[in-house]
Backbone bond lengths (Angstrom), bond angles and torsions (degrees), N, CA, C in turn:
res aa  C-N    CA-C-N  psi(-1)  N-CA   C-N-CA  omega(-1)  CA-C   N-CA-C  phi
1 M - - - 1.428 - - 1.631 105.62 -
2 I 1.286 109.87 128.05 1.447 116.30 176.31 1.532 111.94 -89.24
3 Q 1.344 113.87 130.82 1.506 117.70 -178.17 1.506 106.99 -120.06
4 G 1.265 113.02 135.96 1.510 120.46 -179.50 1.564 108.15 -111.55
5 R 1.391 112.13 147.17 1.517 118.37 -175.92 1.566 106.95 -152.63
6 Y 1.289 114.38 165.28 1.435 121.54 168.37 1.464 110.79 -119.48
7 I 1.345 123.88 143.40 1.335 134.79 167.52 1.509 114.32 -125.69
8 T 1.293 120.98 152.50 1.476 126.24 178.84 1.563 103.56 -103.04
9 A 1.368 117.19 131.63 1.464 121.17 171.90 1.500 110.64 -137.22
10 A 1.350 117.62 146.34 1.378 124.07 171.30 1.445 113.35 -91.14
11 I 1.389 115.14 124.38 1.394 121.21 -178.42 1.583 108.69 -131.61
12 Q 1.286 119.00 124.49 1.431 126.07 -171.16 1.522 111.24 36.65
13 N 1.313 110.97 55.28 1.502 120.55 169.43 1.484 113.98 70.50
14 K 1.355 119.30 13.99 1.477 121.65 178.03 1.667 105.12 -123.68
15 S 1.256 116.17 153.97 1.379 121.51 178.37 1.545 114.17 -101.66
16 Y 1.413 112.55 129.44 1.415 114.98 -175.29 1.607 107.44 -122.91
17 D 1.282 114.42 148.23 1.502 120.28 170.81 1.487 106.33 -103.75
18 I 1.361 116.71 115.85 1.410 124.68 -170.12 1.489 111.69 -114.75
19 Y 1.311 116.94 123.07 1.418 123.45 178.19 1.561 111.84 -82.75
20 Y 1.366 121.24 138.31 1.362 124.83 171.91 1.457 115.04 -145.64
21 E 1.411 116.72 158.53 1.517 119.10 175.46 1.523 108.44 -125.80
22 T 1.339 112.34 153.56 1.394 122.09 174.19 1.455 115.01 -133.10
23 A 1.385 118.72 148.89 1.410 123.03 -179.40 1.506 108.01 -150.54
24 G 1.225 118.24 135.23 1.574 120.33 171.42 1.588 111.16 95.90
25 E 1.358 106.47 -174.70 1.445 111.81 172.83 1.529 107.06 -151.07
26 G 1.349 112.71 162.22 1.467 121.19 -174.90 1.470 114.54 114.20
27 I 1.288 117.48 -154.99 1.471 119.51 176.87 1.531 113.56 -51.85
28 P 1.303 118.11 123.86 1.421 119.45 -178.59 1.551 115.18 -74.01
29 I 1.322 112.47 137.99 1.583 118.86 177.89 1.535 106.08 -121.92
30 L 1.209 116.58 105.17 1.531 120.33 174.05 1.523 111.61 -76.69
31 C 1.322 120.07 118.96 1.437 125.46 -173.61 1.470 112.31 -102.12
32 L 1.323 116.49 125.80 1.495 114.25 -177.02 1.569 105.85 -113.51
33 H 1.349 112.92 132.29 1.527 120.03 -179.60 1.512 110.30 -75.10
34 T 1.372 113.69 175.90 1.517 120.09 -178.16 1.556 105.84 -95.28
35 A 1.422 108.97 174.79 1.486 116.62 -178.40 1.467 110.50 -56.55
36 G 1.391 118.27 132.34 1.315 124.26 166.51 1.484 114.94 81.68
37 A 1.360 117.02 0.17 1.489 123.21 -175.53 1.461 108.43 -112.16
38 D 1.388 117.03 -151.82 1.523 122.33 179.70 1.471 106.87 -162.50
39 S 1.269 116.41 -178.81 1.450 126.47 -172.31 1.452 121.29 -63.59
40 R 1.390 115.91 -13.10 1.390 126.53 174.72 1.579 108.09 -56.21
41 Q 1.361 116.55 -22.40 1.495 114.90 179.84 1.460 116.80 -64.74
42 Y 1.381 114.85 -15.51 1.411 122.95 177.06 1.503 117.17 -99.91
43 Y 1.385 115.24 10.82 1.398 119.69 -179.27 1.467 117.83 -55.26
44 D 1.295 117.83 -40.15 1.510 117.91 -175.99 1.472 110.91 -78.04
45 L 1.331 119.40 -27.46 1.505 122.14 176.40 1.533 104.87 -67.97
46 M 1.324 117.89 -45.33 1.473 117.02 -175.95 1.520 114.54 -70.03
47 R 1.344 117.03 -12.44 1.509 122.63 170.89 1.456 114.21 -88.28
48 N 1.407 115.61 -9.95 1.497 118.64 -179.44 1.469 111.84 -74.00
49 K 1.324 120.60 110.26 1.430 124.11 -170.43 1.516 111.90 -72.46
50 E 1.389 115.13 -29.92 1.507 115.77 177.35 1.456 113.04 -72.16
51 L 1.330 115.74 -31.14 1.436 122.92 177.82 1.619 107.33 -71.05
52 T 1.245 113.89 -56.11 1.495 116.55 -173.97 1.493 116.51 -69.01
53 A 1.444 114.67 -11.19 1.455 118.56 172.92 1.579 110.28 -72.25
54 R 1.289 116.54 -18.79 1.475 117.29 -174.62 1.634 111.45 -117.27
55 F 1.320 114.71 -22.91 1.381 117.89 -177.01 1.489 108.72 -133.49
56 Q 1.497 115.99 153.02 1.429 119.84 173.80 1.515 106.63 -104.55
57 L 1.246 116.42 117.41 1.444 125.13 177.65 1.576 112.10 -84.91
58 I 1.272 117.14 125.87 1.391 122.39 176.76 1.508 110.80 -126.13
59 A 1.337 117.12 121.15 1.521 118.55 -175.24 1.626 103.99 -136.74
60 F 1.436 110.42 132.81 1.373 116.58 -178.06 1.563 109.64 -123.96
61 D 1.388 112.54 155.29 1.466 119.63 170.33 1.485 112.08 -82.20
62 L 1.293 124.17 123.71 1.391 119.34 173.10 1.576 111.88 -60.95
63 P 1.291 118.46 154.13 1.434 119.90 175.31 1.477 109.25 -52.60
64 Y 1.342 116.73 142.38 1.567 128.33 -172.99 1.473 110.62 74.61
65 H 1.285 127.02 -3.87 1.403 128.71 177.86 1.517 112.35 -107.61
66 G 1.429 112.68 151.49 1.370 118.72 171.50 1.524 116.32 48.81
67 R 1.381 115.09 -118.85 1.420 120.93 -177.83 1.498 115.00 -102.45
68 S 1.401 118.93 -0.64 1.379 123.09 167.86 1.540 111.40 -76.36
69 M 1.393 111.37 158.13 1.387 117.18 -173.40 1.563 109.47 -108.97
70 P 1.320 116.03 150.75 1.520 117.02 168.72 1.478 112.20 -76.63
71 A 1.289 116.88 168.38 1.401 123.71 176.90 1.579 115.36 -70.73
72 D 1.272 116.57 155.64 1.516 115.59 176.88 1.572 110.68 -54.48
73 G 1.212 118.59 143.82 1.468 120.59 -175.58 1.400 118.07 73.56
74 W 1.329 120.64 17.90 1.418 125.38 -175.49 1.553 113.50 -58.18
75 W 1.245 115.16 -27.84 1.486 124.70 -179.57 1.593 111.81 -67.24
76 M 1.365 117.59 -17.81 1.422 119.71 -173.49 1.489 112.02 -83.59
77 E 1.301 121.94 -10.95 1.482 120.78 -175.66 1.624 106.85 -145.29
78 Q 1.314 111.46 149.36 1.426 119.12 176.24 1.530 110.34 -69.84
79 Y 1.340 115.54 137.36 1.541 119.12 174.35 1.529 108.30 -79.40
80 L 1.300 114.31 120.82 1.542 125.33 172.36 1.441 106.05 -138.08
81 L 1.412 116.10 119.50 1.464 118.37 177.32 1.448 107.09 -86.18
82 T 1.301 112.01 145.60 1.508 121.35 174.10 1.610 109.76 -130.94
83 T 1.319 113.68 162.54 1.420 120.38 176.61 1.476 110.16 -46.84
84 E 1.393 119.35 -54.17 1.498 121.51 -168.82 1.552 105.54 -69.00
85 R 1.336 121.08 -34.72 1.399 118.11 -176.90 1.565 109.33 -73.95
86 Y 1.341 118.39 -30.27 1.429 123.89 -177.76 1.526 105.01 -70.73
87 V 1.254 116.77 -52.05 1.429 119.49 -174.73 1.550 112.63 -61.54
88 E 1.316 114.79 -41.42 1.464 120.27 178.46 1.697 110.52 -66.00
89 T 1.220 111.12 -37.05 1.550 115.90 175.27 1.574 108.73 -60.16
90 I 1.213 115.14 -53.33 1.563 117.43 -176.05 1.482 108.78 -63.89
91 M 1.307 119.99 -39.58 1.496 120.46 -175.82 1.528 110.50 -73.12
92 A 1.325 116.94 -31.92 1.372 121.56 177.78 1.448 111.30 -68.87
93 F 1.343 116.12 -41.91 1.450 122.10 -178.84 1.573 105.62 -63.53
94 I 1.304 120.72 -52.07 1.469 124.39 -178.56 1.565 110.45 -55.43
95 E 1.345 114.81 -38.07 1.508 117.68 176.69 1.480 111.69 -67.55
96 A 1.375 118.12 -43.81 1.465 122.44 -178.02 1.455 113.27 -62.51
97 V 1.360 119.23 -39.38 1.354 126.78 -175.84 1.505 114.39 -88.74
98 G 1.290 117.18 -17.18 1.453 124.69 174.02 1.511 110.87 77.64
99 L 1.335 118.00 37.23 1.505 122.47 173.61 1.549 112.00 -71.08
100 E 1.376 112.29 132.92 1.525 115.80 176.00 1.441 108.05 -116.92
101 L 1.393 116.87 124.83 1.462 122.20 174.18 1.574 111.75 49.21
102 P 1.350 115.77 56.84 1.481 114.47 172.42 1.497 113.62 -76.39
103 I 1.254 118.74 160.94 1.517 125.75 156.40 1.481 107.30 -77.57
104 V 1.274 123.95 134.40 1.431 122.12 176.64 1.474 107.14 -111.13
105 M 1.440 117.86 120.43 1.469 119.20 174.67 1.552 104.97 -125.34
106 G 1.418 105.63 130.05 1.483 116.83 -178.48 1.454 110.67 -132.83
107 C 1.291 118.58 163.89 1.471 124.14 -175.95 1.536 108.73 -131.22
108 S 1.318 114.16 136.89 1.450 122.18 -179.89 1.542 109.17 58.69
109 M 1.331 124.52 -120.01 1.389 118.91 178.06 1.517 114.35 -61.00
110 G 1.330 115.66 -29.69 1.462 121.60 173.32 1.509 112.66 -64.91
111 G 1.336 114.70 -29.95 1.505 114.24 178.24 1.441 110.30 -81.73
112 S 1.443 117.10 -33.05 1.506 119.03 174.14 1.573 110.68 -58.44
113 I 1.352 115.29 -44.65 1.488 112.43 -173.30 1.520 111.37 -72.67
114 T 1.366 117.89 -16.89 1.466 115.40 174.67 1.523 113.15 -59.15
115 L 1.275 115.81 -36.50 1.487 123.94 179.50 1.594 107.69 -64.25
116 E 1.271 117.85 -34.09 1.495 118.45 178.88 1.508 110.92 -75.55
117 L 1.380 116.94 -31.73 1.388 120.17 178.73 1.541 113.22 -70.71
118 A 1.434 112.48 -36.81 1.448 116.23 174.24 1.479 111.99 -68.80
119 C 1.301 118.67 -29.74 1.564 117.91 174.31 1.370 111.97 -70.82
120 R 1.284 125.83 -46.85 1.407 130.13 -171.98 1.546 114.95 -83.69
121 Y 1.307 121.90 -39.33 1.402 126.57 -170.96 1.533 114.82 -129.31
122 P 1.365 123.21 41.44 1.338 121.85 -172.58 1.566 114.84 -54.38
123 E 1.345 115.77 -31.87 1.473 120.40 176.80 1.566 112.84 -64.42
124 R 1.342 120.06 -15.76 1.460 121.04 -166.57 1.639 106.46 -99.46
125 F 1.252 114.68 -4.08 1.494 117.55 -179.01 1.562 116.74 -129.76
126 R 1.303 116.54 148.33 1.463 117.37 168.50 1.457 115.26 -66.99
127 G 1.357 117.33 -28.77 1.403 125.07 -179.08 1.554 106.72 160.86
128 V 1.342 109.45 178.45 1.574 116.19 -177.32 1.522 110.05 -131.80
129 I 1.262 111.73 147.09 1.497 119.96 173.47 1.549 108.11 -128.23
130 G 1.425 108.91 116.33 1.387 112.32 -173.68 1.651 104.00 -110.59
131 L 1.364 111.52 129.22 1.527 120.88 179.85 1.473 106.09 -103.54
132 G 1.253 118.52 120.71 1.434 122.89 -176.93 1.529 112.41 55.72
133 A 1.311 116.10 52.71 1.415 122.63 -171.04 1.539 111.69 -119.71
134 A 1.280 118.62 144.19 1.448 127.41 179.50 1.490 114.64 -151.23
135 A 1.293 120.10 158.44 1.384 124.18 176.18 1.643 116.58 -62.00
136 R 1.411 108.44 -27.84 1.462 115.43 176.79 1.476 110.27 -152.79
137 T 1.293 115.89 135.59 1.516 121.26 -176.08 1.531 109.71 -134.41
138 E 1.264 118.95 94.33 1.369 122.67 -175.73 1.538 115.65 -100.57
139 G 1.311 117.85 158.31 1.507 120.94 168.84 1.535 109.54 99.83
140 R 1.256 122.77 12.27 1.464 123.52 -176.52 1.503 111.18 -102.06
141 F 1.327 119.01 -22.31 1.492 126.51 -172.34 1.407 114.12 -82.85
142 N 1.395 121.80 124.39 1.465 123.19 176.64 1.454 109.88 -153.55
143 E 1.308 118.03 165.42 1.485 122.57 -170.49 1.590 111.14 -76.77
144 Y 1.386 112.31 -21.11 1.494 115.75 -175.92 1.565 112.70 -76.14
145 L 1.351 116.72 -9.59 1.455 118.80 172.79 1.549 112.48 -72.53
146 F 1.262 116.33 -12.26 1.526 119.41 177.46 1.530 107.64 -152.77
147 H 1.352 110.90 77.44 1.577 117.20 -173.74 1.496 108.63 -129.93
148 P 1.398 117.88 134.07 1.440 120.64 -176.76 1.594 113.33 -57.96
149 Q 1.285 119.23 -22.13 1.416 122.98 -173.83 1.535 109.50 -100.11
150 V 1.334 119.93 7.49 1.395 121.25 -172.86 1.586 108.86 -125.68
151 N 1.302 122.09 129.68 1.395 127.27 176.41 1.623 106.78 -65.20
152 G 1.270 118.18 97.35 1.412 120.18 -173.34 1.512 114.52 -58.51
153 G 1.361 113.14 -41.24 1.486 117.40 -178.27 1.540 114.33 -60.95
154 E 1.372 113.09 -44.89 1.397 115.89 -178.84 1.548 113.80 -73.75
155 L 1.371 111.85 -35.12 1.519 114.11 178.44 1.536 113.07 -65.09
156 C 1.436 110.76 -48.00 1.572 108.38 -178.73 1.462 114.46 -67.17
157 A 1.381 118.36 -28.44 1.435 123.19 -178.13 1.570 111.46 -71.49
158 T 1.322 109.84 -43.43 1.515 116.97 175.67 1.419 112.14 -67.79
159 N 1.311 115.41 -44.23 1.598 121.77 177.64 1.520 110.36 -48.16
160 V 1.361 113.06 -47.79 1.495 116.72 -173.74 1.539 111.58 -83.48
161 Y 1.297 115.44 -23.78 1.518 121.37 173.29 1.573 111.88 -51.43
162 G 1.309 111.92 -40.01 1.438 118.68 -179.55 1.527 114.88 -66.18
163 L 1.301 118.22 -14.95 1.390 126.54 -176.39 1.575 110.09 -88.87
164 L 1.305 117.48 -2.82 1.451 119.94 -174.50 1.575 108.63 -93.96
165 A 1.383 114.61 144.79 1.421 115.21 -179.95 1.583 108.41 -71.68
166 P 1.345 112.37 147.63 1.427 119.44 -175.61 1.614 110.11 -68.97
167 Q 1.377 116.60 -24.58 1.419 121.15 177.07 1.436 115.86 -71.98
168 S 1.426 121.67 -20.04 1.316 125.38 178.16 1.498 115.04 -62.23
169 P 1.360 120.84 144.03 1.512 122.89 -175.46 1.611 107.82 -57.55
170 E 1.270 114.73 136.88 1.478 117.00 -178.43 1.398 110.62 -63.80
171 E 1.385 125.48 -37.65 1.427 128.98 178.62 1.632 106.59 -52.37
172 L 1.244 118.54 -46.90 1.425 123.25 -174.35 1.536 112.28 -75.02
173 R 1.270 113.03 -34.23 1.503 118.17 176.19 1.524 110.18 -67.36
174 R 1.260 115.16 -39.22 1.531 122.63 176.62 1.552 107.46 -66.41
175 R 1.262 116.04 -33.72 1.540 119.07 -178.41 1.595 107.09 -67.75
176 A 1.366 110.56 -39.06 1.456 114.26 -177.35 1.550 110.92 -64.61
177 W 1.401 111.86 -37.98 1.444 120.69 179.65 1.585 106.61 -65.42
178 W 1.193 118.17 -44.79 1.530 125.29 -177.80 1.554 111.87 -58.01
179 I 1.371 112.29 -47.30 1.473 112.40 176.91 1.534 114.60 -61.64
180 Y 1.280 114.45 -40.03 1.400 123.13 177.89 1.513 112.18 -61.27
181 S 1.251 119.09 -40.11 1.441 127.30 -173.97 1.476 110.81 -62.29
182 Q 1.324 116.16 -23.13 1.490 121.12 -171.18 1.616 113.61 -93.79
183 G 1.316 119.78 -1.59 1.423 119.45 -174.86 1.567 111.82 -64.68
184 S 1.283 119.63 150.99 1.387 124.71 179.31 1.615 109.75 -71.05
185 P 1.304 117.63 148.06 1.466 122.11 -178.09 1.636 112.75 -49.75
186 G 1.225 116.64 129.74 1.428 121.14 172.94 1.566 116.65 82.73
187 I 1.405 117.74 -1.81 1.434 120.14 -170.72 1.597 104.36 -85.63
188 Y 1.326 118.73 -44.68 1.400 118.78 172.71 1.539 114.30 -56.92
189 Y 1.256 120.20 -39.30 1.395 129.76 173.77 1.546 110.77 -59.16
190 G 1.299 115.49 -47.45 1.499 118.82 -177.55 1.564 110.46 -74.09
191 D 1.322 119.34 -29.04 1.547 121.43 171.33 1.508 111.18 -66.85
192 I 1.340 114.07 -40.61 1.530 117.58 -172.65 1.509 103.94 -73.76
193 Y 1.365 118.63 -27.41 1.475 116.95 176.09 1.549 107.60 -55.72
194 F 1.279 116.92 -45.49 1.495 117.58 179.81 1.445 111.44 -67.06
195 Y 1.384 117.55 -47.70 1.462 119.90 -169.98 1.533 114.73 -71.18
196 S 1.375 118.05 -30.19 1.358 118.28 -176.34 1.508 117.11 -118.15
197 E 1.273 114.66 -6.65 1.530 121.98 177.20 1.444 118.98 -115.27
198 E 1.385 112.39 -55.40 1.531 116.82 -174.85 1.481 112.09 -84.99
199 W 1.347 117.95 -27.22 1.474 120.41 -171.17 1.510 109.36 -80.61
200 D 1.288 116.96 131.09 1.409 124.92 -179.53 1.539 108.87 -164.82
201 A 1.247 118.36 103.02 1.490 122.26 -176.93 1.504 109.56 -121.75
202 T 1.285 117.45 26.38 1.454 121.86 178.44 1.589 113.23 -63.99
203 D 1.422 111.61 -26.31 1.453 115.56 -178.07 1.539 115.28 -83.95
204 R 1.324 118.32 -6.25 1.462 120.66 -173.66 1.474 114.36 -136.22
205 V 1.357 124.82 -14.67 1.475 118.20 -177.91 1.578 108.75 -60.33
206 G 1.229 123.57 -23.64 1.475 128.71 -177.26 1.576 105.82 -66.39
207 Q 1.285 116.55 -17.33 1.561 122.51 -174.81 1.564 107.07 -85.61
208 I 1.315 122.20 -13.77 1.400 121.22 -175.50 1.610 111.38 -67.76
209 N 1.287 113.29 132.19 1.399 122.30 -177.05 1.547 106.17 -97.64
210 T 1.341 116.15 100.62 1.385 123.33 -174.45 1.595 113.53 -77.42
211 E 1.334 113.70 -12.56 1.470 119.39 170.85 1.513 109.05 -65.91
212 E 1.334 113.67 -39.39 1.453 119.22 -177.75 1.535 111.37 -85.64
213 C 1.262 109.27 -43.90 1.480 115.11 -174.56 1.645 110.38 -131.84
214 P 1.300 116.88 94.12 1.467 122.38 -170.85 1.525 106.86 -59.91
215 V 1.355 122.34 151.43 1.394 127.09 177.32 1.470 113.46 -131.61
216 F 1.356 117.36 119.82 1.455 122.38 -175.95 1.539 103.27 -116.75
217 L 1.273 121.23 127.36 1.490 126.19 170.41 1.586 111.00 -114.18
218 L 1.331 112.78 128.04 1.490 120.35 179.61 1.561 110.02 -131.73
219 T 1.296 114.95 115.93 1.429 120.40 -172.57 1.586 109.96 -126.56
220 G 1.370 113.83 134.08 1.457 120.15 177.53 1.541 116.07 -70.81
221 E 1.405 113.22 136.54 1.463 113.67 -178.09 1.518 116.71 -60.45
222 Y 1.330 118.62 -19.52 1.493 123.73 178.39 1.454 112.17 -95.06
223 D 1.356 115.61 11.52 1.533 117.11 -174.83 1.529 107.24 -87.59
224 Y 1.318 118.42 115.18 1.456 121.92 178.05 1.486 112.37 -109.63
225 S 1.337 115.82 4.05 1.520 121.86 170.21 1.487 107.96 -82.51
226 C 1.339 116.43 -49.93 1.391 122.88 170.43 1.506 107.65 -124.71
227 T 1.294 118.41 92.67 1.466 120.47 -178.31 1.443 119.33 -64.79
228 P 1.252 122.64 157.46 1.472 124.40 -179.29 1.540 110.17 -56.86
229 D 1.268 116.49 -37.01 1.472 122.46 178.92 1.512 108.15 -63.43
230 M 1.284 121.25 -44.32 1.491 119.49 177.42 1.520 113.03 -64.33
231 S 1.271 116.25 -38.87 1.463 114.95 175.50 1.475 113.25 -68.90
232 R 1.326 118.39 -39.21 1.466 122.07 178.80 1.549 108.11 -59.47
233 K 1.319 118.17 -46.89 1.438 120.49 -176.26 1.543 110.94 -64.69
234 T 1.401 118.87 -30.12 1.426 122.54 174.73 1.435 111.23 -67.90
235 A 1.347 120.42 -44.19 1.359 127.90 -179.60 1.415 111.95 -61.30
236 E 1.372 118.64 -37.05 1.392 122.54 178.27 1.580 117.28 -69.61
237 K 1.385 110.15 -15.17 1.478 111.66 175.88 1.551 113.28 -94.81
238 I 1.397 112.93 -1.43 1.493 118.97 179.33 1.590 108.20 -109.00
239 P 1.208 122.54 111.48 1.405 125.57 -172.74 1.558 105.89 -71.93
240 G 1.355 113.82 123.30 1.457 118.46 -177.76 1.520 115.66 93.88
241 A 1.376 116.95 -8.11 1.528 118.08 -177.00 1.503 109.08 -72.42
242 S 1.306 114.23 151.85 1.417 124.77 175.52 1.495 114.81 -105.29
243 F 1.319 118.97 135.01 1.541 118.41 178.74 1.517 110.29 -136.77
244 Q 1.287 114.20 141.57 1.439 118.70 175.76 1.597 109.60 -147.39
245 V 1.384 112.09 139.32 1.462 119.74 171.16 1.536 111.08 -81.64
246 M 1.286 114.62 129.11 1.466 116.01 178.70 1.577 107.63 -98.14
247 K 1.399 113.63 111.53 1.430 119.18 -179.87 1.525 111.93 -68.80
248 E 1.354 111.46 147.51 1.444 122.59 178.92 1.548 112.97 61.71
249 M 1.348 114.72 29.24 1.445 121.21 -177.80 1.600 110.51 -129.37
250 G 1.321 112.41 152.40 1.467 117.82 178.62 1.446 110.47 -110.67
251 H 1.313 116.50 -144.19 1.444 124.15 -175.60 1.502 118.84 -82.67
252 F 1.348 117.04 -13.47 1.433 120.42 -176.11 1.599 109.84 -129.59
253 P 1.343 116.64 67.25 1.442 120.37 -168.95 1.596 112.61 -59.46
254 M 1.338 115.95 -40.51 1.341 117.90 -173.62 1.607 116.82 -72.20
255 T 1.371 110.84 -14.33 1.426 118.04 179.61 1.534 109.31 -104.44
256 E 1.332 120.95 -42.46 1.459 124.84 -165.60 1.438 108.97 -81.72
257 N 1.342 119.45 -32.33 1.561 122.27 -178.41 1.487 108.46 -159.02
258 P 1.430 117.81 73.97 1.469 121.11 -176.61 1.475 116.25 -60.64
259 D 1.454 112.65 -33.40 1.506 116.52 -179.88 1.478 111.74 -59.12
260 L 1.422 112.02 -49.25 1.422 117.29 -176.95 1.547 111.43 -67.87
261 F 1.333 115.83 -34.59 1.393 122.28 179.26 1.504 112.64 -59.83
262 M 1.344 117.35 -39.95 1.328 122.55 -177.20 1.533 116.30 -63.23
263 K 1.354 112.91 -23.58 1.527 121.84 174.14 1.434 110.56 -70.05
264 Y 1.309 117.54 -28.80 1.491 118.70 173.55 1.493 113.45 -88.82
265 L 1.342 117.95 -28.52 1.422 119.94 -178.02 1.573 112.04 -78.27
266 E 1.218 113.26 -36.22 1.490 117.36 -179.33 1.531 118.78 -45.80
267 P 1.352 114.84 -49.87 1.484 119.15 178.81 1.598 112.08 -60.62
268 V 1.424 112.05 -35.53 1.451 115.94 -176.90 1.576 105.56 -73.48
269 L 1.326 122.51 -39.49 1.414 121.87 178.34 1.573 111.28 -67.94
270 A 1.343 116.49 -30.95 1.495 121.47 -178.96 1.531 105.69 -66.77
271 A 1.407 115.11 -37.13 1.509 117.14 176.90 1.479 113.95 -63.40
272 F 1.346 116.56 -36.04 1.423 118.16 176.05 1.453 117.49 -69.18
273 L 1.304 114.91 -37.31 1.448 127.03 175.44 1.597 109.67 -65.44
274 K 1.195 116.61 -40.35 1.497 122.40 175.81 1.581 108.80 -65.68
275 R 1.314 113.08 -46.45 1.540 113.82 177.21 1.520 111.81 -63.73
276 E 1.266 117.77 -32.97 1.489 123.46 177.37 1.509 109.27 -64.72
277 R 1.276 119.84 -44.06 1.395 126.51 178.83 1.575 108.14 -63.00
278 E 1.288 118.14 -48.87 1.495 124.34 -171.65 1.483 112.51 -72.61
279 T 1.363 116.18 -37.77 1.512 119.67 -170.05 1.529 110.89 -116.57
280 G 1.267 117.52 -15.14 1.506 118.00 -177.69 1.450 110.77 75.63
281 E 1.342 123.91 15.84 1.385 126.86 -169.66 1.597 105.39 -98.95
C-alpha cells in the first residue's frame, strides 16, 4: 500500500511543505525523481510486492514539483536549482522524516546528486544507485525550455519522450510524457540549469570511498542525455564503483519499463542485502 504525507522542512532559511510517499518495509530506499518531474515516476516500483516486502521505498517531490509547494514569495525570484540547494533539500527531508542509513537511488539529475551525497556524507548512507548518472552532463540547457512563445508542458514532455527506449511499452512511455507535461512553468528549465550547467563533480568523484558507501551506476543503452560512455567514464574515476549498461532501456528506467528495470536492479539490491548480512550495516 502506498501512503502519502506532507512534512515541513527548512531549506536555505525558507519553509517548504514537501509531499512524499512510502511503500513497503525493510531497508529504506530514498528515490529521487528526474528534472521537472515528481515522485510518480516510482509508482510502479512502489506497487511491486516482491520489492516492497524487502525494502521500504520513500519518494518525495522536490519543492516546486508535483504536489510539493514552493516557499512563500516564490514569484519574487526565478527558480534555479544548484548543487548546494539540492543537497540541503535532500538532507533536510531525511532529517524531517527520520531516515537512518537509507540507500539513495536517483535518476538523471537525481542520479547525479547521489554522487555528491556519496562524496559529502558517506557515513549517512548504505550506498547510492545512480540511474543515468555522470559527474558532468552538458548540452541539455537552452532558452526554449522556458520561453513565452513555446508551450513549455508539451516541449518538455516531448523532449524527454525521445529519451525513452523504443522497446518500452507505449502505455508507459505515454505515462512518462504525461507526468512531464504537468510541470510548472520554468521548473524543468531551473532543474536543467543544475543538471547541465552548474553540476560538475569531475574533480571530486574520485574521492568517494566505496568501502563505506558503495556506488552502483546503471544507464540505458538508448540514453543520449547521459550516455553509457559518460557513466562508464565516471565509474572509472571512482575506485570500486560498479557500472552496467541496461539493454533496451532509455533515460527513465523505473517509469518506462519497470519490469525490465527490476532485472537490472535486483543484483544491486542483492549486493546490499549481502553486505547487510556480512557487516550488519
